[in-house]
C-alpha positions as a printed Julia matrix, in Angstrom:
595×3 Matrix{Float64}:
  -6.6    27.49   -4.04
  -9.74   25.25   -4.75
  -9.91   22.06   -3.43
 -12.4    19.01   -4.75
 -14.11   17.26   -1.97
 -12.15   14.32   -2.79
  -8.68   16.1    -2.23
  -7.91   16.85    1.33
  -6.66   20.17    2.12
  -2.89   20.89    3.03
  -2.81   21.68    6.62
   0.13   23.37    8.5
   2.36   21.35   10.53
   1.13   23.02   13.59
  -2.0    21.13   15.21
  -4.97   23.55   16.31
  -7.0    22.46   19.02
 -10.75   22.09   19.24
 -10.92   19.95   22.15
  -7.61   19.99   24.3
  -5.5    17.05   25.17
  -6.16   17.62   28.61
 -10.28   17.0    28.03
  -9.23   13.75   25.98
  -6.12   12.17   27.21
  -4.44    9.68   24.82
  -6.2    11.07   21.76
  -3.72   13.31   19.92
  -1.13   11.87   17.41
  -1.89    7.79   18.25
   0.24    5.2    16.92
  -2.71    3.54   15.69
  -5.99    4.99   14.34
  -9.03    2.87   13.38
 -11.52    4.31   11.2
 -14.19    1.58   11.27
 -14.75   -0.97   14.17
 -15.39   -4.17   12.64
 -13.73   -7.37   12.81
 -10.5    -6.16   10.87
  -9.66   -3.07   12.77
 -10.66   -4.11   16.43
  -8.43   -7.12   15.98
  -5.59   -4.54   14.47
  -6.34   -2.57   17.78
  -5.84   -5.45   20.15
  -2.52   -6.2    18.05
  -1.58   -2.61   18.4
  -1.97   -2.77   22.26
  -0.45   -5.83   22.64
   2.49   -4.49   20.75
   2.88   -1.41   22.97
   1.15    1.21   21.1
  -1.65    3.75   21.47
  -4.66    3.22   19.63
  -7.94    5.22   18.8
 -10.82    3.83   17.32
 -13.87    5.8    15.25
 -17.15    4.15   14.45
 -20.2     6.02   13.51
 -22.86    3.0    14.37
 -22.57    2.42   18.21
 -22.02   -1.03   19.52
 -21.5    -3.98   17.26
 -25.02   -5.04   15.86
 -24.03   -7.26   12.68
 -26.62  -10.14   13.25
 -25.14  -13.12   10.75
 -23.66  -16.02   11.86
 -19.98  -16.45   10.97
 -17.97  -20.05   10.15
 -14.77  -19.25   11.86
 -11.38  -20.93   10.99
  -9.37  -21.91   14.27
  -6.91  -19.27   13.55
  -9.17  -16.78   15.08
  -8.99  -18.64   18.5
  -5.38  -18.9    18.52
  -5.0   -15.35   17.74
  -7.2   -14.59   20.56
  -5.07  -16.65   22.77
  -1.53  -15.0    21.46
  -3.07  -11.49   22.31
  -4.12  -12.88   25.72
  -0.22  -13.96   26.31
   1.16  -10.97   24.69
  -1.1    -8.67   26.83
   0.24  -10.36   30.17
   3.62  -10.57   29.18
   3.96   -6.71   28.33
   1.58   -5.39   30.88
   1.33   -7.79   33.67
  -1.64   -8.83   35.38
  -2.45   -5.28   36.55
  -2.15   -4.07   33.1
  -4.95   -6.72   31.63
  -8.71   -5.43   31.69
 -10.98   -7.55   34.14
 -14.4    -9.05   33.9
 -17.09   -7.49   35.99
 -16.81  -10.23   38.33
 -12.98   -9.37   39.16
 -11.87  -12.29   37.03
  -8.76  -11.37   34.32
 -10.28  -11.0    30.94
  -8.98  -13.39   28.41
 -10.4   -13.3    24.92
  -9.83  -16.8    24.01
 -11.6   -18.25   27.26
 -14.56  -16.13   26.36
 -14.83  -17.12   22.86
 -14.15  -20.88   23.71
 -13.3   -23.06   26.64
 -13.55  -26.7    27.74
 -14.98  -25.72   31.06
 -17.96  -24.1    29.51
 -20.36  -25.14   26.62
 -22.31  -23.27   23.86
 -26.13  -22.35   23.56
 -28.58  -19.38   23.54
 -26.0   -16.9    25.05
 -26.16  -12.91   25.76
 -22.25  -12.14   24.89
 -22.26   -9.61   27.71
 -23.22  -11.72   30.41
 -20.71  -14.22   29.39
 -17.97  -11.05   28.83
 -19.17   -9.98   32.39
 -18.39  -13.34   34.08
 -22.16  -13.78   35.35
 -22.93  -16.48   32.73
 -20.2   -19.16   33.87
 -21.64  -22.12   32.1
 -21.26  -20.82   28.25
 -19.19  -19.55   25.85
 -19.48  -17.2    22.81
 -18.72  -19.83   20.01
 -20.2   -22.87   19.09
 -18.75  -26.19   17.51
 -19.56  -27.67   14.33
 -20.67  -31.09   15.03
 -22.22  -32.12   11.68
 -20.78  -31.45    8.15
 -23.1   -32.01    5.3
 -22.79  -32.0     1.42
 -25.89  -32.49   -0.74
 -25.58  -32.99   -4.71
 -28.72  -32.64   -6.09
 -27.91  -31.92   -9.4
 -29.59  -33.61  -12.6
 -27.74  -36.27  -14.07
 -28.39  -37.54  -17.77
 -31.49  -35.39  -17.75
 -32.7   -37.11  -14.53
 -32.84  -36.15  -10.87
 -30.0   -37.35   -8.61
 -29.12  -37.23   -5.04
 -25.45  -37.61   -3.56
 -25.28  -37.27   -0.06
 -21.7   -36.75    1.59
 -21.79  -36.69    5.65
 -17.95  -35.7     6.52
 -16.48  -35.98   10.14
 -16.85  -32.72   11.88
 -13.6   -30.52   12.89
 -12.25  -31.12   16.26
 -11.73  -28.06   18.05
  -8.5   -27.48   19.52
  -8.18  -27.99   23.3
  -6.45  -24.79   23.96
  -4.9   -21.71   22.13
  -1.71  -22.37   20.29
   0.12  -19.58   18.27
   1.99  -22.3    16.59
  -1.42  -23.19   14.88
  -1.96  -19.95   13.28
  -1.39  -19.76    9.78
   0.65  -17.24    7.84
  -0.93  -17.68    4.62
  -4.26  -16.44    3.91
  -5.06  -19.05    0.98
  -4.33  -21.9     3.59
  -6.29  -20.44    6.33
  -9.21  -20.17    3.77
  -8.73  -23.71    2.32
  -8.88  -25.16    5.92
 -12.15  -26.25    7.16
 -14.44  -24.13    9.2
 -14.12  -24.98   12.87
 -16.48  -22.65   14.93
 -19.67  -20.86   14.41
 -20.52  -17.72   16.03
 -22.82  -14.68   15.95
 -20.94  -11.66   14.48
 -22.12   -9.31   16.75
 -21.34  -11.76   19.63
 -17.77  -12.04   18.51
 -17.28   -8.52   17.46
 -18.8    -7.42   21.01
 -16.39   -9.61   22.63
 -13.46   -7.48   20.96
 -15.26   -4.1    21.52
 -15.96   -4.7    25.52
 -11.94   -5.68   25.77
 -10.8    -2.5    24.38
 -13.34   -0.68   26.04
 -12.15   -2.21   29.68
  -8.71   -0.91   28.93
  -9.85    2.33   27.97
 -12.0     2.48   31.5
  -9.11    0.81   33.46
  -6.68    3.5    32.17
  -8.39    6.51   32.85
  -9.39    5.25   36.02
  -5.55    5.13   37.11
  -5.24    8.33   35.68
  -2.27    7.36   32.99
  -2.19    7.94   29.3
  -4.96    5.8    28.07
  -3.69    3.0    25.8
  -7.17    2.79   23.82
  -9.74    5.62   23.17
 -12.97    4.79   21.43
 -15.54    7.23   19.92
 -18.28    4.99   18.81
 -20.79    7.59   17.32
 -18.31    9.53   15.55
 -16.98    9.97   11.75
 -14.35   11.88   10.2
 -15.55   15.43    9.66
 -17.53   15.71    6.17
 -16.92   19.29    5.51
 -14.34   19.88    2.81
 -11.18   20.59    4.09
 -11.71   19.96    7.61
 -11.77   16.14    7.92
  -8.94   15.07    6.23
  -5.7    17.52    5.97
  -2.4    16.67    4.09
   0.67   17.64    5.56
   3.44   19.11    3.23
   5.14   15.3     3.4
   1.76   13.74    2.4
   0.59   12.36    5.72
  -2.92   12.74    6.51
  -4.1    14.74    9.99
  -7.67   13.51   10.76
 -10.45   15.35   12.8
 -13.57   13.85   13.71
 -16.85   14.83   14.92
 -19.75   13.31   17.1
 -23.18   12.33   15.53
 -26.75   11.97   16.32
 -28.8     9.15   14.44
 -32.17    9.2    13.24
 -34.59    6.99   11.42
 -35.79    9.12    8.72
 -38.54    7.61    6.37
 -37.21    4.33    6.81
 -33.33    5.25    6.25
 -30.59    5.76    8.83
 -29.68    9.75    8.78
 -26.91   10.8    10.89
 -25.99   14.51   11.44
 -23.39   16.28   13.39
 -24.73   16.74   16.76
 -25.89   20.34   17.57
 -23.49   22.63   19.14
 -20.68   19.87   19.28
 -16.84   20.53   18.73
 -14.39   18.94   16.36
 -12.37   16.39   17.79
  -8.83   16.43   16.8
  -6.81   13.2    16.47
  -3.79   14.64   14.78
  -1.45   12.61   12.95
  -1.28    9.23   13.6
   1.42    6.91   12.51
  -0.8     4.36   10.75
  -4.48    4.47   10.13
  -6.56    1.93    8.68
  -9.86    2.38    6.89
 -11.77   -0.61    7.46
 -15.5     0.49    6.98
 -17.22   -2.28    5.24
 -17.92   -2.55    1.57
 -18.6     0.72    0.68
 -16.11    3.35    2.37
 -16.77    7.0     2.01
 -13.83    7.85    3.72
 -11.66    6.02    1.21
 -13.6     7.03   -1.77
 -12.78   10.81   -0.22
  -9.04    9.89   -0.41
  -9.37    8.97   -4.29
  -9.77    5.02   -3.47
 -11.64    3.13   -6.13
 -12.93   -0.78   -6.45
 -13.13   -2.43   -9.7
 -15.41   -5.47  -10.71
 -13.46   -8.68  -10.69
 -13.78  -10.8   -13.83
 -13.3   -14.38  -13.69
 -12.98  -16.91  -16.63
 -14.79  -20.03  -15.48
 -13.8   -22.17  -18.26
 -17.49  -22.36  -19.52
 -16.71  -21.12  -22.98
 -17.91  -17.43  -21.86
 -14.32  -16.13  -21.36
 -13.89  -13.68  -18.21
 -17.05  -12.36  -16.77
 -17.71  -10.38  -13.68
 -18.18  -12.54  -10.37
 -21.52  -11.83   -9.32
 -24.17  -14.08   -8.05
 -27.62  -13.05   -6.46
 -29.06  -14.77   -3.06
 -31.75  -14.37   -0.68
 -31.11  -14.55    3.1
 -33.23  -15.25    6.15
 -33.21  -16.1     9.94
 -35.45  -18.45   10.44
 -36.11  -19.67   14.19
 -35.31  -23.46   13.35
 -32.53  -25.67   15.22
 -30.23  -26.25   12.65
 -27.62  -26.68   15.68
 -23.92  -26.9    15.3
 -24.4   -27.68   11.6
 -22.78  -26.7     8.25
 -24.81  -28.12    5.45
 -24.28  -27.07    1.82
 -26.24  -28.21   -1.33
 -26.09  -27.73   -4.8
 -28.95  -28.4    -7.04
 -30.14  -27.84  -10.73
 -32.71  -25.36  -12.04
 -33.46  -24.91  -15.73
 -34.51  -21.78  -17.81
 -37.73  -21.56  -20.15
 -35.13  -23.1   -22.8
 -34.06  -26.0   -20.81
 -30.57  -24.51  -20.18
 -29.36  -25.99  -16.51
 -27.86  -23.69  -13.86
 -26.13  -24.79  -10.51
 -27.79  -22.67   -7.33
 -26.33  -23.4    -3.92
 -27.88  -23.16   -0.57
 -26.39  -22.73    2.73
 -27.93  -23.6     6.1
 -26.2   -22.61    9.35
 -26.84  -22.79   12.93
 -25.55  -22.41   16.32
 -24.86  -25.23   18.76
 -27.63  -25.67   21.29
 -29.58  -22.55   20.05
 -33.14  -22.82   18.24
 -33.24  -19.26   17.41
 -30.37  -19.51   15.15
 -31.1   -20.66   11.73
 -29.67  -18.87    8.83
 -30.41  -20.12    5.33
 -29.15  -18.67    2.15
 -30.14  -19.69   -1.24
 -28.82  -18.59   -4.49
 -30.86  -17.35   -6.98
 -30.49  -18.65  -11.21
 -29.54  -15.83  -13.15
 -32.44  -16.28  -15.37
 -34.91  -15.51  -12.52
 -36.32  -11.78  -12.21
 -38.83  -11.69   -9.65
 -40.72   -9.75  -12.07
 -44.63   -9.8   -10.51
 -46.11   -8.77  -14.04
 -44.39  -11.65  -15.65
 -45.47  -13.92  -13.0
 -49.2   -12.88  -13.53
 -49.66  -11.73  -10.38
 -50.63   -7.95  -11.22
 -51.5    -6.75  -14.53
 -48.97   -4.9   -17.02
 -48.86   -1.25  -16.36
 -48.88   -1.45  -12.55
 -46.95    1.37  -10.89
 -43.3    -0.25   -9.96
 -43.55    2.21   -6.49
 -47.14    0.89   -5.82
 -47.92   -1.31   -2.58
 -49.41   -3.65   -4.81
 -46.32   -4.24   -6.85
 -43.94   -4.41   -3.89
 -46.48   -7.06   -2.18
 -46.58   -9.15   -5.23
 -42.77   -8.62   -5.47
 -42.29   -9.71   -1.88
 -44.71  -12.54   -2.32
 -42.55  -13.96   -5.26
 -39.12  -13.74   -3.34
 -40.76  -15.31    0.0
 -42.56  -18.49   -2.03
 -39.03  -18.75   -3.57
 -36.78  -18.7    -0.54
 -39.11  -21.18    1.51
 -39.12  -23.58   -1.41
 -35.58  -23.73   -1.4
 -35.05  -23.47    2.16
 -37.23  -26.58    2.67
 -35.24  -28.56    0.46
 -32.08  -28.0     2.09
 -33.58  -28.38    5.69
 -35.86  -31.48    4.71
 -38.53  -29.58    6.4
 -42.03  -29.49    4.38
 -42.72  -26.18    2.72
 -45.87  -25.91    4.41
 -44.29  -26.09    7.96
 -41.65  -24.03    7.16
 -44.1   -21.1     5.96
 -45.48  -20.95    9.64
 -41.88  -20.43   11.44
 -40.88  -17.24   12.82
 -38.25  -15.39   11.15
 -36.39  -12.34   12.67
 -34.6   -11.4     9.48
 -35.62  -11.58    5.56
 -36.01  -12.72    3.43
 -33.87  -10.52    1.83
 -32.53  -10.38   -1.69
 -29.25   -9.0    -2.15
 -26.46   -9.22   -4.97
 -23.01   -9.82   -4.47
 -20.34   -8.77   -6.84
 -16.45   -9.11   -6.15
 -14.56   -6.31   -6.25
 -10.75   -5.11   -5.4
  -8.55   -1.84   -5.14
  -5.48   -1.44   -7.1
  -3.45   -0.25   -4.09
  -4.24   -0.34   -0.28
  -1.88    2.64    0.33
  -3.98    5.72    0.29
  -1.72    7.99    2.19
   2.17    8.03    3.51
   0.42    6.93    7.0
  -2.66    5.35    5.9
  -4.19    2.04    4.09
  -7.39    0.67    3.22
  -8.39   -2.79    4.45
 -11.08   -5.87    5.1
 -13.99   -5.39    2.92
 -13.2    -1.73    2.05
 -10.33   -2.92    0.0
 -11.99   -6.0    -1.6
 -14.67   -8.57   -1.08
 -15.44  -11.93   -2.46
 -18.19  -14.73   -2.0
 -20.55  -14.21    0.63
 -21.34  -18.11    1.61
 -18.19  -18.93    3.35
 -17.68  -16.02    5.76
 -14.21  -15.84    3.92
 -14.22  -11.87    3.9
 -14.67  -11.46    7.58
 -11.75  -14.31    8.0
  -9.58  -12.62    5.42
 -10.04   -9.2     7.41
 -10.04  -10.43   10.85
  -7.18  -13.02   10.75
  -5.53  -12.04    7.7
  -5.28   -8.36    7.17
  -5.12   -7.58   11.22
  -2.35   -9.94   11.47
  -0.48   -7.64    8.88
  -0.69   -4.88   11.48
   0.84   -7.07   14.09
   3.78   -7.63   11.79
   3.87   -3.8    10.71
   4.88   -3.11   14.47
   6.95   -6.0    14.85
   8.99   -4.62   11.56
   9.23   -1.3    13.07
  10.8    -2.34   16.24
  13.18   -4.07   14.33
  14.27   -0.85   12.79
  12.11   -0.75    9.46
  11.56    2.79    8.41
   7.82    3.83    8.59
   7.83    4.52    4.63
   9.11    0.72    4.09
   6.74   -0.91    6.84
   3.75    0.78    5.44
   4.67   -0.17    1.53
   4.97   -3.73    2.65
   1.87   -3.67    4.75
  -0.29   -2.02    1.9
   1.15   -4.81   -0.57
   0.4    -7.57    1.95
  -3.31   -6.39    2.47
  -3.61   -6.82   -1.49
  -1.89   -9.95   -1.3
  -3.86  -11.53    1.21
  -7.32  -10.26   -0.83
  -6.12  -11.51   -4.11
  -5.89  -14.85   -2.37
  -9.3   -14.62   -0.66
 -10.5   -13.63   -4.48
  -8.7   -16.4    -6.05
 -10.22  -18.92   -3.36
 -13.54  -17.35   -3.57
 -13.89  -17.51   -7.52
 -14.35  -21.32   -7.05
 -17.81  -20.71   -5.46
 -19.21  -19.2    -8.37
 -18.85  -21.93  -10.78
 -17.33  -25.11   -9.12
 -19.76  -27.44   -7.12
 -17.65  -28.25   -4.25
 -17.73  -25.88   -1.21
 -14.47  -24.23   -0.42
 -15.08  -23.54    3.36
 -15.32  -27.47    3.82
 -11.53  -27.57    3.73
  -9.21  -28.86    0.9
  -9.09  -32.57    2.63
 -13.06  -32.63    2.62
 -13.2   -31.57   -0.84
 -11.14  -34.91   -1.81
 -13.59  -36.73    0.3
 -16.21  -35.29   -1.58
 -15.18  -35.82   -4.69
 -14.42  -39.62   -3.99
 -17.75  -40.09   -2.43
 -19.84  -38.58   -4.98
 -17.58  -38.67   -8.19
 -18.04  -34.97   -8.68
 -15.7   -33.97  -11.56
 -14.06  -30.94   -9.6
 -13.3   -29.66  -13.48
 -17.02  -29.04  -14.02
 -18.27  -25.96  -14.31
 -21.84  -24.1   -13.92
 -23.47  -22.0   -16.74
 -24.11  -18.54  -15.99
 -25.35  -15.28  -17.59
 -23.06  -12.25  -17.66
 -23.71   -9.98  -14.81
 -24.69   -7.05  -17.47
 -27.63   -9.12  -18.34
 -29.18  -10.02  -15.41
 -32.7    -8.58  -14.7
 -33.99   -7.86  -11.28
 -36.61   -5.73   -9.8
 -33.94   -4.46   -7.14
 -30.37   -5.48   -6.88
 -28.12   -4.21   -4.11
 -25.48   -5.2    -1.91
 -26.47   -6.57    1.57
 -26.78   -3.41    3.45
 -25.37   -3.86    7.26
 -28.02   -1.33    8.4
 -30.62   -3.79    7.76
 -29.68   -5.8    10.6
 -30.59   -2.93   13.09
 -34.24   -2.8    11.21
 -35.39   -6.54   11.47
 -38.83   -7.04   10.76
 -40.42  -10.2    12.99
 -42.44  -12.7    10.58
 -43.93  -14.35   13.83
 -44.53  -17.95   14.23
 -43.52  -21.08   15.51
 -40.26  -21.84   16.73
 -38.64  -25.62   15.98
 -37.05  -26.41   18.73
 -36.52  -30.24   17.46
 -33.68  -31.51   15.79
 -33.86  -31.46   11.75
 -35.03  -34.36    9.86
 -32.98  -36.99    8.89
 -31.66  -36.42    5.18
 -33.65  -38.38    2.72
 -32.09  -40.56   -0.03
 -34.62  -39.8    -2.62
 -34.01  -36.43   -4.65
 -36.67  -33.98   -3.75
 -38.32  -33.93   -7.28
 -39.03  -37.81   -7.3
 -40.71  -37.84   -3.8
 -44.2   -36.65   -5.23
 -44.16  -39.63   -7.62
 -42.8   -42.09   -5.39
 -45.04  -44.73   -4.59
């Protein structure tokens, strides 16, 4: 019988051994298998272990490296505290991992503590306990919204400065919101580097594994950090007669081949038999080849923005960059007007995100108006007929992106463009396209689901996708184990889990859709949105103009590639460590003509 690449080969019930259970204790037939070790699956592993289950994690990219900064809802802090509590209750102090300095490893304490402060941190120094003065997250001390849209054909500026969120004194499990929409509609409370937050979870899981292996018992956790499901047809996912999947993985070597990461199986290596997990979750980012192999597909989400065009694909294009400017503990959002050649107005957004007391973290993202193409021929920078693959064409294209990015960043930061061009950039500017997508069903096998961004993704600016996966989807894994302990059958429990993952993602997409057309930013929280509306007179029912995604014209439109964070190109320059200039009451377009 022939099998297509997307169809797992049916396997016998018996489990062949490539590497024996004696060589890899705790691996065969785990309770939980995480394919992809981002925030969603590592939190799911933590919940699984806290509920007394054995968990295996597989990741092909090694240690966490995602360089973006997240705006984090306080629920994550409370969840860390609950995991700390459950681990102590279940295993006692001897079963909780320890930091390198001998103290108990508490996730919530490393993330935030009243006894430590935020700043320019090295995550592993905090986790090890050698940096006793700092914690991983930063607080948000400044929340600002700038409305620079034209009114009556003239530039107009309305600035709303909001009271910053008050961080909780200590973790409190009663403050964890069970509804994802409520969580996303709440204000962001913390800012933290994604890689540092992910490293915190990874090190905790690794310490459990190390501790258990040292004591000689069956490990509660096993991690394979440079591995993937075997890609050879019929030897990675194997379907049992009852439909469940048996899974095998292989070790990898990674190479930079002509600017692209290429991964190949480690020469002479053996396949590692994972066996049949009770539950496996694929959460590998926007594009999961494993989910695709199992027949999972996403489709574009269409949204009716009530602007007369009817439903259109929810898409927006941005330029991202990491500038070494002290934005500090600040969440600043700006919306402004840009006009095409016919005078039609488009709303574009910019966001500035920093980290408390760290001048090397200045993430600025700027939206590209739909009509702008960055075509160097149209801009008159190079003659018609220039080869699009030539260095001259690419250099001109990059010049247009950089010029646009710095101009927009200058207006949201209130730093002159001439000064901002001299600032050091550790990443970007990078053009990327965000397209809202979702799958039809998270259930891909009787023992497997798709979660996180692999199932569906929404708007980039709010960190809502990361929060939906880490806080929402992962908590559904906790509830899965709770329902199993209460006697629910595996079949009913996983059907419920898949439905809740879809429900959470749909809630995220519904909240996220506002960012494509409405003026107010969703991650300020519903209460602050009302304050902005009252202070600035914004009509919350107003909608932006836009162009159907199918008619956009760009030189290169790609999703944001996570691997880009590992290939940063340094644009050397100054580090601005002074506080940002005060926001000026006058619209930028009026300053040049002001006397």
